[in-house]
Each structure stands twice: as C-alpha cells, then as structure tokens.
N, C-alpha and C positions, 0 to 999 in steps of 0.2 A: 262389804260383810259374805258367808259363804256360810249356808246350810247345811244341813244333812239328816238324811234319816235310810235305815235298811229296810225291807221286805221282802216276807217269803210266805211261801203256801207249797204244798203238796197237792195232788191231781185228788182228787174228789173230799178233800178238805179245806178248811179255814181257812185264813191267810192271820199274820202278825207284821207290822210294825214297829219297828224300834226307833224311837227320836231318844236320844241321851240315857236315862237312870227309867225308861218308861217301856212300854209294852202297850201297844194298843193292837186287838180283836177284830178281825172284819171278816162277813159275811160270803164265800165268795160260789155257794151250792143254794141250793133251793130251799134243800134244806133250815138250816139259817136267816132266810129271808126274816120272819119276826124275832129275832134273838141278836142280833148281830150287824153291827150298819153295814152300809154299802159304801162305795166309794163315791157316792154321788153324793151321799150323808156325812161322811168323813169331810168333804169338799164344804158343803153348809156348816160342817162345825170346825172347820180354821178359818171360815171367813166372821162367824161368829167370835171366833174369841180373838181376833185381831179388831174385831170389834170391844171388846170390854176389857183388849189387852189398851187401848189405848183412853177408854175410858180414866183407866189408871194412869194410865199419864200423864191428861187430858185436868186430874183434880190436880197430880202437884202442880201443871206449869200454870193450870187456871184456879189452884187454888180455894177447891171445893171439897166439902166434904157427902162425904155417901156413909151412905149401910147396907148400900145392895143394890147391887148390879142385876136388868135378865135378857134377857134377846128370844125370840119366835124369829125364827129365819123358816120364808119360806122361798120355792120355788118351781117356773114351768120348767120341763125337758121335750124340748123338740124329738121328734126322733129318726128325719131326714135331714141333712147331720146331727147325729144324737147329740146335741149342746142343750146344757145351760140358756135361757132364756132370757125368761126374768126373774128375779131377784126380789123380793120385796122383807124388808127388818119388822119390826114394834124393838126398839129399846127402850125398859122402864127403868129408868134412876128414884129409888128413894134419899132419896134427901130433903132434908131442911132448912139447908145452905145459899140463902138470897146469891153470892156468892155464884152460884149453878147457874150462866147463861146458856140456854139449852141452842140456842141457834150459833153461838161461836162453836158451840162442842160439836154442834151434826156440821158445821166447812171444816174443823176441824181432823176429827174421822174421818172425812170420804176426801180429804185432802192430804193429810201423810200414813193413813193407814195402809201398809204392803201388800193386804191379800186385795183388800179392798180398793185397790188400784190396777190393779192384778187384772180382776173378776169385771171392775165397769169398763177395763179395754174392751170385752168380748162380750157383752151384755148389759143390757140393762139393767139397773139397782136404783134399788126406791126406798126409804127409807123414812119413818118415823122413830122423833126418842119425849116420850113424855117424863116430866120429873113430877114423881108418886111422892106426898108429905107422908110424913110418917105419923 
C-alpha cells in the first residue's frame, strides 16, 4: 500500500497539506503559532487519528459498540537532537457494551497501528484506555 500527500508554503506565509479532497493548514510563522497547528502537533494528530481509526476497525472485529472515542496525546520534545522522546496517550471509549475488552483492544491498537508502530520504533509510547459508561 502506498500513501501520498502534497504540501506547499511560500516565504513569510503559512503552509498547507493536500491529501485527497482535504486541505490542512499549518503554521510556519511566529504569527500563526497560536492559531494553526505546527508540524509537531500535526504529527501527534496523525498518531491520534491512527488510534481512533483502529478503535473503529476493532469495534467490528471484536464485536463491540461504542458511541464515541476521544484521545488526548502529550509528548516531550528533546532539544539535541530535536525529536519527540516520550509520547503518552489517554483514550476514552464511551460504551455500555460488555463485549468491549479494553486489554485486548489496547494490545490490538499497539500491534496493528501503522503510525503507532512507526512512532514506537523511534520513541517510548505509553497509553491508557478507559471505558466510560454512558
């Protein structure tokens, strides 16, 4: 499987990424630091998206229902060399379903997530999944 994206920016302006029919703006200037995501935040967004996509995928394979899932991700950035070091996530799954096996879901997410595995190969990743009764 192959993936494709295209990005562009111009001097003293912000950038954008084109993926399929979507365009995602990102900040490259100090003026946009409080309004647009920076590359590190987009990276964490990709990580979050991977996990949420796999919640949906595994809800079918593991036969459980949920109404909503939300994830919070935090990371520590090292300075020399500049890179992400520790990534922590908390995933909340809103569900009443007794078929929801949190431990198995976590194992599957951490074993079969493309972005998850790519990230885990370069830094430590720690996470917690909580079932929230509706």
